PDB file of N, CA, C, O and CB in Angstrom:
ATOM      1  N   MET A   1     135.107  61.727 134.631  1.00  0.00           N
ATOM      2  CA  MET A   1     135.289  63.151 134.842  1.00  0.00           C
ATOM      3  C   MET A   1     135.779  63.389 136.269  1.00  0.00           C
ATOM      4  O   MET A   1     135.203  62.876 137.228  1.00  0.00           O
ATOM      5  CB  MET A   1     133.974  63.922 134.572  1.00  0.00           C
ATOM      6  N   GLU A   2     136.831  64.161 136.393  1.00  0.00           N
ATOM      7  CA  GLU A   2     137.422  64.420 137.700  1.00  0.00           C
ATOM      8  C   GLU A   2     136.644  65.507 138.441  1.00  0.00           C
ATOM      9  O   GLU A   2     136.333  66.558 137.880  1.00  0.00           O
ATOM     10  CB  GLU A   2     138.895  64.826 137.551  1.00  0.00           C
ATOM     11  N   HIS A   3     136.338  65.237 139.703  1.00  0.00           N
ATOM     12  CA  HIS A   3     135.624  66.207 140.522  1.00  0.00           C
ATOM     13  C   HIS A   3     136.650  67.019 141.313  1.00  0.00           C
ATOM     14  O   HIS A   3     137.483  66.454 142.022  1.00  0.00           O
ATOM     15  CB  HIS A   3     134.605  65.500 141.478  1.00  0.00           C
ATOM     16  N   THR A   4     136.586  68.332 141.188  1.00  0.00           N
ATOM     17  CA  THR A   4     137.469  69.185 141.978  1.00  0.00           C
ATOM     18  C   THR A   4     136.629  69.966 142.967  1.00  0.00           C
ATOM     19  O   THR A   4     135.506  70.374 142.672  1.00  0.00           O
ATOM     20  CB  THR A   4     138.291  70.142 141.074  1.00  0.00           C
ATOM     21  N   THR A   5     137.191  70.164 144.139  1.00  0.00           N
ATOM     22  CA  THR A   5     136.477  70.910 145.167  1.00  0.00           C
ATOM     23  C   THR A   5     136.553  72.403 144.879  1.00  0.00           C
ATOM     24  O   THR A   5     137.342  72.851 144.047  1.00  0.00           O
ATOM     25  CB  THR A   5     137.051  70.602 146.561  1.00  0.00           C
ATOM     26  N   ILE A   6     135.730  73.153 145.571  1.00  0.00           N
ATOM     27  CA  ILE A   6     135.778  74.605 145.442  1.00  0.00           C
ATOM     28  C   ILE A   6     137.159  75.102 145.869  1.00  0.00           C
ATOM     29  O   ILE A   6     137.727  75.996 145.242  1.00  0.00           O
ATOM     30  CB  ILE A   6     134.659  75.278 146.293  1.00  0.00           C
ATOM     31  N   GLY A   7     137.684  74.524 146.926  1.00  0.00           N
ATOM     32  CA  GLY A   7     139.016  74.907 147.391  1.00  0.00           C
ATOM     33  C   GLY A   7     140.085  74.656 146.339  1.00  0.00           C
ATOM     34  O   GLY A   7     140.959  75.495 146.122  1.00  0.00           O
ATOM     35  N   ASP A   8     140.015  73.503 145.687  1.00  0.00           N
ATOM     36  CA  ASP A   8     140.976  73.193 144.615  1.00  0.00           C
ATOM     37  C   ASP A   8     140.874  74.208 143.483  1.00  0.00           C
ATOM     38  O   ASP A   8     141.885  74.636 142.926  1.00  0.00           O
ATOM     39  CB  ASP A   8     140.739  71.770 144.069  1.00  0.00           C
ATOM     40  N   GLN A   9     139.646  74.587 143.149  1.00  0.00           N
ATOM     41  CA  GLN A   9     139.444  75.554 142.072  1.00  0.00           C
ATOM     42  C   GLN A   9     140.009  76.926 142.443  1.00  0.00           C
ATOM     43  O   GLN A   9     140.634  77.588 141.615  1.00  0.00           O
ATOM     44  CB  GLN A   9     137.954  75.673 141.741  1.00  0.00           C
ATOM     45  N   ILE A  10     139.790  77.344 143.676  1.00  0.00           N
ATOM     46  CA  ILE A  10     140.320  78.631 144.132  1.00  0.00           C
ATOM     47  C   ILE A  10     141.848  78.609 144.104  1.00  0.00           C
ATOM     48  O   ILE A  10     142.475  79.543 143.603  1.00  0.00           O
ATOM     49  CB  ILE A  10     139.811  78.958 145.558  1.00  0.00           C
ATOM     50  N   LEU A  11     142.441  77.551 144.640  1.00  0.00           N
ATOM     51  CA  LEU A  11     143.900  77.455 144.663  1.00  0.00           C
ATOM     52  C   LEU A  11     144.480  77.433 143.249  1.00  0.00           C
ATOM     53  O   LEU A  11     145.545  78.003 143.011  1.00  0.00           O
ATOM     54  CB  LEU A  11     144.336  76.203 145.427  1.00  0.00           C
ATOM     55  N   ALA A  12     143.801  76.789 142.320  1.00  0.00           N
ATOM     56  CA  ALA A  12     144.274  76.756 140.930  1.00  0.00           C
ATOM     57  C   ALA A  12     144.275  78.160 140.327  1.00  0.00           C
ATOM     58  O   ALA A  12     145.206  78.531 139.613  1.00  0.00           O
ATOM     59  CB  ALA A  12     143.393  75.812 140.078  1.00  0.00           C
ATOM     60  N   VAL A  13     143.230  78.941 140.616  1.00  0.00           N
ATOM     61  CA  VAL A  13     143.171  80.310 140.103  1.00  0.00           C
ATOM     62  C   VAL A  13     144.303  81.142 140.706  1.00  0.00           C
ATOM     63  O   VAL A  13     144.967  81.890 139.989  1.00  0.00           O
ATOM     64  CB  VAL A  13     141.796  80.955 140.418  1.00  0.00           C
ATOM     65  N   VAL A  14     144.528  81.020 142.010  1.00  0.00           N
ATOM     66  CA  VAL A  14     145.571  81.803 142.669  1.00  0.00           C
ATOM     67  C   VAL A  14     146.958  81.389 142.162  1.00  0.00           C
ATOM     68  O   VAL A  14     147.840  82.235 142.017  1.00  0.00           O
ATOM     69  CB  VAL A  14     145.486  81.631 144.201  1.00  0.00           C
ATOM     70  N   ARG A  15     147.153  80.104 141.894  1.00  0.00           N
ATOM     71  CA  ARG A  15     148.436  79.659 141.315  1.00  0.00           C
ATOM     72  C   ARG A  15     148.656  80.281 139.937  1.00  0.00           C
ATOM     73  O   ARG A  15     149.764  80.704 139.607  1.00  0.00           O
ATOM     74  CB  ARG A  15     148.479  78.115 141.211  1.00  0.00           C
ATOM     75  N   ALA A  16     147.602  80.329 139.147  1.00  0.00           N
ATOM     76  CA  ALA A  16     147.699  80.861 137.784  1.00  0.00           C
ATOM     77  C   ALA A  16     147.788  82.389 137.757  1.00  0.00           C
ATOM     78  O   ALA A  16     148.359  82.967 136.832  1.00  0.00           O
ATOM     79  CB  ALA A  16     146.500  80.406 136.965  1.00  0.00           C
ATOM     80  N   HIS A  17     147.219  83.039 138.779  1.00  0.00           N
ATOM     81  CA  HIS A  17     147.172  84.508 138.836  1.00  0.00           C
ATOM     82  C   HIS A  17     147.605  84.974 140.225  1.00  0.00           C
ATOM     83  O   HIS A  17     146.768  85.377 141.032  1.00  0.00           O
ATOM     84  CB  HIS A  17     145.738  85.038 138.501  1.00  0.00           C
ATOM     85  N   PRO A  18     148.919  84.922 140.509  1.00  0.00           N
ATOM     86  CA  PRO A  18     149.390  85.318 141.851  1.00  0.00           C
ATOM     87  C   PRO A  18     148.943  86.734 142.217  1.00  0.00           C
ATOM     88  O   PRO A  18     148.889  87.625 141.370  1.00  0.00           O
ATOM     89  CB  PRO A  18     150.921  85.226 141.924  1.00  0.00           C
ATOM     90  N   ASP A  19     148.631  86.915 143.476  1.00  0.00           N
ATOM     91  CA  ASP A  19     148.189  88.207 144.016  1.00  0.00           C
ATOM     92  C   ASP A  19     146.912  88.722 143.369  1.00  0.00           C
ATOM     93  O   ASP A  19     146.737  89.928 143.194  1.00  0.00           O
ATOM     94  CB  ASP A  19     149.278  89.232 143.843  1.00  0.00           C
ATOM     95  N   CYS A  20     146.023  87.804 143.017  1.00  0.00           N
ATOM     96  CA  CYS A  20     144.729  88.220 142.484  1.00  0.00           C
ATOM     97  C   CYS A  20     143.817  88.590 143.646  1.00  0.00           C
ATOM     98  O   CYS A  20     144.093  88.262 144.800  1.00  0.00           O
ATOM     99  CB  CYS A  20     144.090  87.097 141.611  1.00  0.00           C
ATOM    100  N   THR A  21     142.740  89.269 143.327  1.00  0.00           N
ATOM    101  CA  THR A  21     141.783  89.644 144.365  1.00  0.00           C
ATOM    102  C   THR A  21     140.691  88.577 144.457  1.00  0.00           C
ATOM    103  O   THR A  21     140.546  87.726 143.579  1.00  0.00           O
ATOM    104  CB  THR A  21     141.165  91.043 144.071  1.00  0.00           C
ATOM    105  N   LEU A  22     139.948  88.652 145.524  1.00  0.00           N
ATOM    106  CA  LEU A  22     138.814  87.750 145.680  1.00  0.00           C
ATOM    107  C   LEU A  22     137.835  87.943 144.524  1.00  0.00           C
ATOM    108  O   LEU A  22     137.251  86.977 144.032  1.00  0.00           O
ATOM    109  CB  LEU A  22     138.108  87.986 147.036  1.00  0.00           C
ATOM    110  N   GLY A  23     137.660  89.177 144.097  1.00  0.00           N
ATOM    111  CA  GLY A  23     136.796  89.464 142.950  1.00  0.00           C
ATOM    112  C   GLY A  23     137.306  88.823 141.668  1.00  0.00           C
ATOM    113  O   GLY A  23     136.522  88.323 140.861  1.00  0.00           O
ATOM    114  N   ASP A  24     138.636  88.838 141.479  1.00  0.00           N
ATOM    115  CA  ASP A  24     139.233  88.185 140.306  1.00  0.00           C
ATOM    116  C   ASP A  24     138.928  86.686 140.314  1.00  0.00           C
ATOM    117  O   ASP A  24     138.590  86.103 139.284  1.00  0.00           O
ATOM    118  CB  ASP A  24     140.765  88.419 140.272  1.00  0.00           C
ATOM    119  N   VAL A  25     139.053  86.078 141.489  1.00  0.00           N
ATOM    120  CA  VAL A  25     138.773  84.639 141.604  1.00  0.00           C
ATOM    121  C   VAL A  25     137.319  84.372 141.249  1.00  0.00           C
ATOM    122  O   VAL A  25     137.018  83.415 140.535  1.00  0.00           O
ATOM    123  CB  VAL A  25     139.085  84.122 143.036  1.00  0.00           C
ATOM    124  N   MET A  26     136.422  85.205 141.738  1.00  0.00           N
ATOM    125  CA  MET A  26     135.000  85.007 141.450  1.00  0.00           C
ATOM    126  C   MET A  26     134.716  85.146 139.954  1.00  0.00           C
ATOM    127  O   MET A  26     133.858  84.442 139.423  1.00  0.00           O
ATOM    128  CB  MET A  26     134.150  86.011 142.243  1.00  0.00           C
ATOM    129  N   GLN A  27     135.424  86.044 139.273  1.00  0.00           N
ATOM    130  CA  GLN A  27     135.246  86.178 137.825  1.00  0.00           C
ATOM    131  C   GLN A  27     135.751  84.945 137.091  1.00  0.00           C
ATOM    132  O   GLN A  27     135.192  84.570 136.060  1.00  0.00           O
ATOM    133  CB  GLN A  27     135.971  87.423 137.310  1.00  0.00           C
ATOM    134  N   GLN A  28     136.792  84.312 137.602  1.00  0.00           N
ATOM    135  CA  GLN A  28     137.345  83.117 136.971  1.00  0.00           C
ATOM    136  C   GLN A  28     136.488  81.879 137.230  1.00  0.00           C
ATOM    137  O   GLN A  28     136.589  80.886 136.509  1.00  0.00           O
ATOM    138  CB  GLN A  28     138.759  82.875 137.469  1.00  0.00           C
ATOM    139  N   LEU A  29     135.653  81.942 138.249  1.00  0.00           N
ATOM    140  CA  LEU A  29     134.799  80.797 138.620  1.00  0.00           C
ATOM    141  C   LEU A  29     133.325  81.222 138.589  1.00  0.00           C
ATOM    142  O   LEU A  29     132.662  81.214 139.626  1.00  0.00           O
ATOM    143  CB  LEU A  29     135.183  80.250 140.042  1.00  0.00           C
ATOM    144  N   PRO A  30     132.811  81.589 137.420  1.00  0.00           N
ATOM    145  CA  PRO A  30     131.448  82.131 137.346  1.00  0.00           C
ATOM    146  C   PRO A  30     130.360  81.122 137.708  1.00  0.00           C
ATOM    147  O   PRO A  30     129.224  81.509 137.980  1.00  0.00           O
ATOM    148  CB  PRO A  30     131.190  82.648 135.962  1.00  0.00           C
ATOM    149  N   ASN A  31     130.695  79.844 137.715  1.00  0.00           N
ATOM    150  CA  ASN A  31     129.697  78.830 138.058  1.00  0.00           C
ATOM    151  C   ASN A  31     129.467  78.722 139.563  1.00  0.00           C
ATOM    152  O   ASN A  31     128.550  78.031 140.008  1.00  0.00           O
ATOM    153  CB  ASN A  31     130.122  77.484 137.513  1.00  0.00           C
ATOM    154  N   LEU A  32     130.307  79.412 140.350  1.00  0.00           N
ATOM    155  CA  LEU A  32     130.185  79.348 141.805  1.00  0.00           C
ATOM    156  C   LEU A  32     129.537  80.609 142.354  1.00  0.00           C
ATOM    157  O   LEU A  32     129.694  81.700 141.806  1.00  0.00           O
ATOM    158  CB  LEU A  32     131.557  79.141 142.449  1.00  0.00           C
ATOM    159  N   ASP A  33     128.815  80.438 143.431  1.00  0.00           N
ATOM    160  CA  ASP A  33     128.174  81.539 144.121  1.00  0.00           C
ATOM    161  C   ASP A  33     129.219  82.320 144.924  1.00  0.00           C
ATOM    162  O   ASP A  33     130.183  81.739 145.422  1.00  0.00           O
ATOM    163  CB  ASP A  33     127.044  81.022 145.042  1.00  0.00           C
ATOM    164  N   TRP A  34     129.027  83.637 145.046  1.00  0.00           N
ATOM    165  CA  TRP A  34     129.951  84.487 145.789  1.00  0.00           C
ATOM    166  C   TRP A  34     130.178  83.952 147.202  1.00  0.00           C
ATOM    167  O   TRP A  34     131.315  83.894 147.671  1.00  0.00           O
ATOM    168  CB  TRP A  34     129.420  85.921 145.847  1.00  0.00           C
ATOM    169  N   ALA A  35     129.111  83.568 147.870  1.00  0.00           N
ATOM    170  CA  ALA A  35     129.224  83.088 149.252  1.00  0.00           C
ATOM    171  C   ALA A  35     130.067  81.818 149.339  1.00  0.00           C
ATOM    172  O   ALA A  35     130.850  81.657 150.275  1.00  0.00           O
ATOM    173  CB  ALA A  35     127.834  82.830 149.838  1.00  0.00           C
ATOM    174  N   GLU A  36     129.913  80.915 148.368  1.00  0.00           N
ATOM    175  CA  GLU A  36     130.718  79.686 148.358  1.00  0.00           C
ATOM    176  C   GLU A  36     132.204  80.010 148.261  1.00  0.00           C
ATOM    177  O   GLU A  36     133.018  79.441 148.988  1.00  0.00           O
ATOM    178  CB  GLU A  36     130.300  78.775 147.190  1.00  0.00           C
ATOM    179  N   VAL A  37     132.552  80.921 147.365  1.00  0.00           N
ATOM    180  CA  VAL A  37     133.955  81.293 147.169  1.00  0.00           C
ATOM    181  C   VAL A  37     134.494  81.978 148.428  1.00  0.00           C
ATOM    182  O   VAL A  37     135.586  81.654 148.893  1.00  0.00           O
ATOM    183  CB  VAL A  37     134.110  82.226 145.934  1.00  0.00           C
ATOM    184  N   TYR A  38     133.737  82.910 148.969  1.00  0.00           N
ATOM    185  CA  TYR A  38     134.166  83.640 150.158  1.00  0.00           C
ATOM    186  C   TYR A  38     134.395  82.702 151.340  1.00  0.00           C
ATOM    187  O   TYR A  38     135.435  82.762 151.995  1.00  0.00           O
ATOM    188  CB  TYR A  38     133.134  84.699 150.526  1.00  0.00           C
ATOM    189  N   LEU A  39     133.424  81.842 151.607  1.00  0.00           N
ATOM    190  CA  LEU A  39     133.545  80.932 152.752  1.00  0.00           C
ATOM    191  C   LEU A  39     134.697  79.947 152.574  1.00  0.00           C
ATOM    192  O   LEU A  39     135.400  79.639 153.536  1.00  0.00           O
ATOM    193  CB  LEU A  39     132.238  80.165 152.957  1.00  0.00           C
ATOM    194  N   GLU A  40     134.896  79.457 151.366  1.00  0.00           N
ATOM    195  CA  GLU A  40     135.988  78.513 151.136  1.00  0.00           C
ATOM    196  C   GLU A  40     137.343  79.215 151.227  1.00  0.00           C
ATOM    197  O   GLU A  40     138.304  78.634 151.730  1.00  0.00           O
ATOM    198  CB  GLU A  40     135.831  77.838 149.764  1.00  0.00           C
ATOM    199  N   ALA A  41     137.428  80.453 150.746  1.00  0.00           N
ATOM    200  CA  ALA A  41     138.678  81.210 150.885  1.00  0.00           C
ATOM    201  C   ALA A  41     138.997  81.435 152.362  1.00  0.00           C
ATOM    202  O   ALA A  41     140.159  81.361 152.763  1.00  0.00           O
ATOM    203  CB  ALA A  41     138.582  82.567 150.142  1.00  0.00           C
ATOM    204  N   GLU A  42     137.995  81.704 153.155  1.00  0.00           N
ATOM    205  CA  GLU A  42     138.192  81.850 154.604  1.00  0.00           C
ATOM    206  C   GLU A  42     138.703  80.550 155.211  1.00  0.00           C
ATOM    207  O   GLU A  42     139.621  80.566 156.031  1.00  0.00           O
ATOM    208  CB  GLU A  42     136.878  82.273 155.291  1.00  0.00           C
ATOM    209  N   ARG A  43     138.116  79.429 154.816  1.00  0.00           N
ATOM    210  CA  ARG A  43     138.537  78.133 155.338  1.00  0.00           C
ATOM    211  C   ARG A  43     139.980  77.834 154.936  1.00  0.00           C
ATOM    212  O   ARG A  43     140.773  77.372 155.756  1.00  0.00           O
ATOM    213  CB  ARG A  43     137.601  77.021 154.836  1.00  0.00           C
ATOM    214  N   LEU A  44     140.317  78.098 153.676  1.00  0.00           N
ATOM    215  CA  LEU A  44     141.682  77.869 153.197  1.00  0.00           C
ATOM    216  C   LEU A  44     142.674  78.755 153.943  1.00  0.00           C
ATOM    217  O   LEU A  44     143.797  78.338 154.228  1.00  0.00           O
ATOM    218  CB  LEU A  44     141.774  78.129 151.684  1.00  0.00           C
ATOM    219  N   SER A  45     142.263  79.957 154.253  1.00  0.00           N
ATOM    220  CA  SER A  45     143.121  80.863 154.999  1.00  0.00           C
ATOM    221  C   SER A  45     143.353  80.344 156.422  1.00  0.00           C
ATOM    222  O   SER A  45     144.485  80.335 156.905  1.00  0.00           O
ATOM    223  CB  SER A  45     142.506  82.267 155.036  1.00  0.00           C
ATOM    224  N   ARG A  46     142.295  79.920 157.077  1.00  0.00           N
ATOM    225  CA  ARG A  46     142.424  79.397 158.445  1.00  0.00           C
ATOM    226  C   ARG A  46     143.276  78.137 158.502  1.00  0.00           C
ATOM    227  O   ARG A  46     143.954  77.886 159.498  1.00  0.00           O
ATOM    228  CB  ARG A  46     141.050  79.106 159.026  1.00  0.00           C
ATOM    229  N   SER A  47     143.243  77.341 157.431  1.00  0.00           N
ATOM    230  CA  SER A  47     144.022  76.094 157.423  1.00  0.00           C
ATOM    231  C   SER A  47     145.460  76.317 156.932  1.00  0.00           C
ATOM    232  O   SER A  47     146.250  75.375 156.883  1.00  0.00           O
ATOM    233  CB  SER A  47     143.330  75.049 156.540  1.00  0.00           C
ATOM    234  N   GLY A  48     145.797  77.562 156.570  1.00  0.00           N
ATOM    235  CA  GLY A  48     147.156  77.885 156.167  1.00  0.00           C
ATOM    236  C   GLY A  48     147.479  77.610 154.707  1.00  0.00           C
ATOM    237  O   GLY A  48     148.642  77.679 154.309  1.00  0.00           O
ATOM    238  N   GLN A  49     146.470  77.298 153.903  1.00  0.00           N
ATOM    239  CA  GLN A  49     146.698  76.999 152.491  1.00  0.00           C
ATOM    240  C   GLN A  49     146.643  78.231 151.598  1.00  0.00           C
ATOM    241  O   GLN A  49     147.018  78.176 150.426  1.00  0.00           O
ATOM    242  CB  GLN A  49     145.687  76.000 152.018  1.00  0.00           C
ATOM    243  N   LEU A  50     146.173  79.344 152.161  1.00  0.00           N
ATOM    244  CA  LEU A  50     145.975  80.560 151.387  1.00  0.00           C
ATOM    245  C   LEU A  50     146.168  81.747 152.321  1.00  0.00           C
ATOM    246  O   LEU A  50     145.785  81.695 153.490  1.00  0.00           O
ATOM    247  CB  LEU A  50     144.562  80.588 150.716  1.00  0.00           C
ATOM    248  N   ARG A  51     146.758  82.806 151.804  1.00  0.00           N
ATOM    249  CA  ARG A  51     146.882  84.041 152.587  1.00  0.00           C
ATOM    250  C   ARG A  51     145.918  85.069 152.021  1.00  0.00           C
ATOM    251  O   ARG A  51     145.802  85.237 150.807  1.00  0.00           O
ATOM    252  CB  ARG A  51     148.350  84.586 152.568  1.00  0.00           C
ATOM    253  N   GLN A  52     145.229  85.751 152.926  1.00  0.00           N
ATOM    254  CA  GLN A  52     144.326  86.828 152.532  1.00  0.00           C
ATOM    255  C   GLN A  52     144.887  88.135 153.074  1.00  0.00           C
ATOM    256  O   GLN A  52     145.129  88.265 154.274  1.00  0.00           O
ATOM    257  CB  GLN A  52     142.870  86.576 153.056  1.00  0.00           C
ATOM    258  N   ILE A  53     145.091  89.096 152.190  1.00  0.00           N
ATOM    259  CA  ILE A  53     145.569  90.406 152.591  1.00  0.00           C
ATOM    260  C   ILE A  53     144.442  91.386 152.330  1.00  0.00           C
ATOM    261  O   ILE A  53     144.068  91.628 151.183  1.00  0.00           O
ATOM    262  CB  ILE A  53     146.878  90.810 151.826  1.00  0.00           C
ATOM    263  N   ARG A  54     143.910  91.942 153.392  1.00  0.00           N
ATOM    264  CA  ARG A  54     142.762  92.846 153.266  1.00  0.00           C
ATOM    265  C   ARG A  54     143.230  94.294 153.222  1.00  0.00           C
ATOM    266  O   ARG A  54     144.058  94.719 154.027  1.00  0.00           O
ATOM    267  CB  ARG A  54     141.774  92.641 154.432  1.00  0.00           C
ATOM    268  N   ASP A  55     142.695  95.029 152.286  1.00  0.00           N
ATOM    269  CA  ASP A  55     142.963  96.452 152.141  1.00  0.00           C
ATOM    270  C   ASP A  55     141.643  97.172 152.339  1.00  0.00           C
ATOM    271  O   ASP A  55     140.710  97.006 151.553  1.00  0.00           O
ATOM    272  CB  ASP A  55     143.603  96.791 150.746  1.00  0.00           C
ATOM    273  N   ASN A  56     141.570  97.967 153.384  1.00  0.00           N
ATOM    274  CA  ASN A  56     140.312  98.646 153.691  1.00  0.00           C
ATOM    275  C   ASN A  56     139.931  99.691 152.659  1.00  0.00           C
ATOM    276  O   ASN A  56     138.754 100.024 152.518  1.00  0.00           O
ATOM    277  CB  ASN A  56     140.399  99.291 155.040  1.00  0.00           C
ATOM    278  N   VAL A  57     140.894 100.203 151.950  1.00  0.00           N
ATOM    279  CA  VAL A  57     140.587 101.147 150.868  1.00  0.00           C
ATOM    280  C   VAL A  57     141.308 100.622 149.648  1.00  0.00           C
ATOM    281  O   VAL A  57     142.539 100.642 149.662  1.00  0.00           O
ATOM    282  CB  VAL A  57     141.023 102.639 151.216  1.00  0.00           C
ATOM    283  N   PRO A  58     140.690 100.175 148.639  1.00  0.00           N
ATOM    284  CA  PRO A  58     139.281 100.253 148.277  1.00  0.00           C
ATOM    285  C   PRO A  58     138.495  98.985 148.608  1.00  0.00           C
ATOM    286  O   PRO A  58     137.727  98.507 147.773  1.00  0.00           O
ATOM    287  CB  PRO A  58     139.158 100.545 146.814  1.00  0.00           C
ATOM    288  N   PHE A  59     138.668  98.440 149.787  1.00  0.00           N
ATOM    289  CA  PHE A  59     137.906  97.271 150.241  1.00  0.00           C
ATOM    290  C   PHE A  59     138.137  96.053 149.330  1.00  0.00           C
ATOM    291  O   PHE A  59     137.198  95.477 148.781  1.00  0.00           O
ATOM    292  CB  PHE A  59     136.406  97.607 150.293  1.00  0.00           C
ATOM    293  N   THR A  60     139.382  95.693 149.195  1.00  0.00           N
ATOM    294  CA  THR A  60     139.726  94.516 148.398  1.00  0.00           C
ATOM    295  C   THR A  60     140.441  93.488 149.271  1.00  0.00           C
ATOM    296  O   THR A  60     141.044  93.828 150.289  1.00  0.00           O
ATOM    297  CB  THR A  60     140.612  94.911 147.188  1.00  0.00           C
ATOM    298  N   THR A  61     140.364  92.258 148.863  1.00  0.00           N
ATOM    299  CA  THR A  61     141.087  91.185 149.521  1.00  0.00           C
ATOM    300  C   THR A  61     141.961  90.532 148.465  1.00  0.00           C
ATOM    301  O   THR A  61     141.459  89.970 147.491  1.00  0.00           O
ATOM    302  CB  THR A  61     140.115  90.148 150.195  1.00  0.00           C
ATOM    303  N   THR A  62     143.266  90.607 148.660  1.00  0.00           N
ATOM    304  CA  THR A  62     144.214  89.969 147.762  1.00  0.00           C
ATOM    305  C   THR A  62     144.512  88.585 148.277  1.00  0.00           C
ATOM    306  O   THR A  62     144.683  88.388 149.480  1.00  0.00           O
ATOM    307  CB  THR A  62     145.508  90.795 147.627  1.00  0.00           C
ATOM    308  N   LEU A  63     144.575  87.617 147.369  1.00  0.00           N
ATOM    309  CA  LEU A  63     144.841  86.242 147.741  1.00  0.00           C
ATOM    310  C   LEU A  63     146.207  85.842 147.216  1.00  0.00           C
ATOM    311  O   LEU A  63     146.582  86.188 146.096  1.00  0.00           O
ATOM    312  CB  LEU A  63     143.747  85.300 147.203  1.00  0.00           C
ATOM    313  N   ARG A  64     146.950  85.106 148.041  1.00  0.00           N
ATOM    314  CA  ARG A  64     148.233  84.576 147.592  1.00  0.00           C
ATOM    315  C   ARG A  64     148.509  83.274 148.327  1.00  0.00           C
ATOM    316  O   ARG A  64     147.946  83.001 149.387  1.00  0.00           O
ATOM    317  CB  ARG A  64     149.380  85.601 147.827  1.00  0.00           C
ATOM    318  N   LEU A  65     149.380  82.492 147.741  1.00  0.00           N
ATOM    319  CA  LEU A  65     149.780  81.253 148.383  1.00  0.00           C
ATOM    320  C   LEU A  65     150.786  81.575 149.474  1.00  0.00           C
ATOM    321  O   LEU A  65     151.533  82.546 149.360  1.00  0.00           O
ATOM    322  CB  LEU A  65     150.371  80.253 147.356  1.00  0.00           C
ATOM    323  N   PRO A  66     150.813  80.772 150.529  1.00  0.00           N
ATOM    324  CA  PRO A  66     151.757  81.041 151.633  1.00  0.00           C
ATOM    325  C   PRO A  66     153.207  80.845 151.197  1.00  0.00           C
ATOM    326  O   PRO A  66     154.124  81.030 151.998  1.00  0.00           O
ATOM    327  CB  PRO A  66     151.452  80.127 152.832  1.00  0.00           C
TER     328      PRO A  66
END
Protein backbone atom coordinates (compact mmCIF):
# COMPACT_ATOMS: atom_id res chain seq x y z
CA MET A 1 0.00 0.00 0.00
CA GLU A 2 1.40 3.36 -1.03
CA HIS A 3 1.75 5.98 1.69
CA THR A 4 0.93 9.53 0.62
CA THR A 5 1.70 12.57 2.68
CA ILE A 6 -0.86 15.14 3.71
CA GLY A 7 0.80 17.53 1.28
CA ASP A 8 0.46 15.03 -1.58
CA GLN A 9 -3.22 14.58 -0.74
CA ILE A 10 -3.86 18.33 -0.70
CA LEU A 11 -2.06 18.84 -4.01
CA ALA A 12 -4.04 15.98 -5.58
CA VAL A 13 -7.32 17.61 -4.53
CA VAL A 14 -6.23 21.01 -5.89
CA ARG A 15 -5.15 19.40 -9.19
CA ALA A 16 -8.53 17.70 -9.50
CA HIS A 17 -10.50 20.79 -8.40
CA PRO A 18 -8.65 23.96 -9.50
CA ASP A 19 -9.44 27.08 -7.47
CA CYS A 20 -11.07 25.13 -4.67
CA THR A 21 -11.30 26.56 -1.18
CA LEU A 22 -9.56 25.30 1.90
CA GLY A 23 -12.98 24.13 3.08
CA ASP A 24 -13.46 22.16 -0.15
CA VAL A 25 -10.12 20.42 0.43
CA MET A 26 -11.12 19.54 3.98
CA GLN A 27 -14.39 18.02 2.70
CA GLN A 28 -12.43 15.90 0.22
CA LEU A 29 -10.09 14.67 2.97
CA PRO A 30 -12.47 13.84 5.85
CA ASN A 31 -9.92 11.53 7.48
CA LEU A 32 -7.66 14.51 8.23
CA ASP A 33 -7.98 17.02 11.02
CA TRP A 34 -8.65 20.67 10.08
CA ALA A 35 -5.41 21.79 11.74
CA GLU A 36 -3.35 19.23 9.80
CA VAL A 37 -4.76 20.45 6.48
CA TYR A 38 -4.36 24.13 7.39
CA LEU A 39 -0.77 23.78 8.58
CA GLU A 40 0.27 21.70 5.58
CA ALA A 41 -1.37 24.15 3.16
CA GLU A 42 0.62 26.92 4.83
CA ARG A 43 3.83 24.91 4.45
CA LEU A 44 3.09 24.17 0.79
CA SER A 45 2.42 27.85 0.21
CA ARG A 46 5.70 28.92 1.84
CA SER A 47 7.62 26.37 -0.24
CA GLY A 48 6.02 27.65 -3.47
CA GLN A 49 4.07 24.47 -4.25
CA LEU A 50 0.66 26.02 -3.64
CA ARG A 51 -0.85 29.50 -3.86
CA GLN A 52 -3.31 30.70 -1.25
CA ILE A 53 -5.61 33.58 -2.14
CA ARG A 54 -7.36 34.96 0.91
CA ASP A 55 -10.66 36.78 0.64
CA ASN A 56 -11.61 38.61 3.80
CA VAL A 57 -15.27 38.56 2.85
CA PRO A 58 -16.62 35.87 3.21
CA PHE A 59 -13.39 34.71 4.90
CA THR A 60 -12.38 32.07 2.39
CA THR A 61 -9.01 30.86 1.20
CA THR A 62 -8.81 29.70 -2.40
CA LEU A 63 -6.07 27.26 -3.28
CA ARG A 64 -4.41 26.93 -6.66
CA LEU A 65 -1.24 25.56 -8.13
CA PRO A 66 1.45 28.11 -9.00
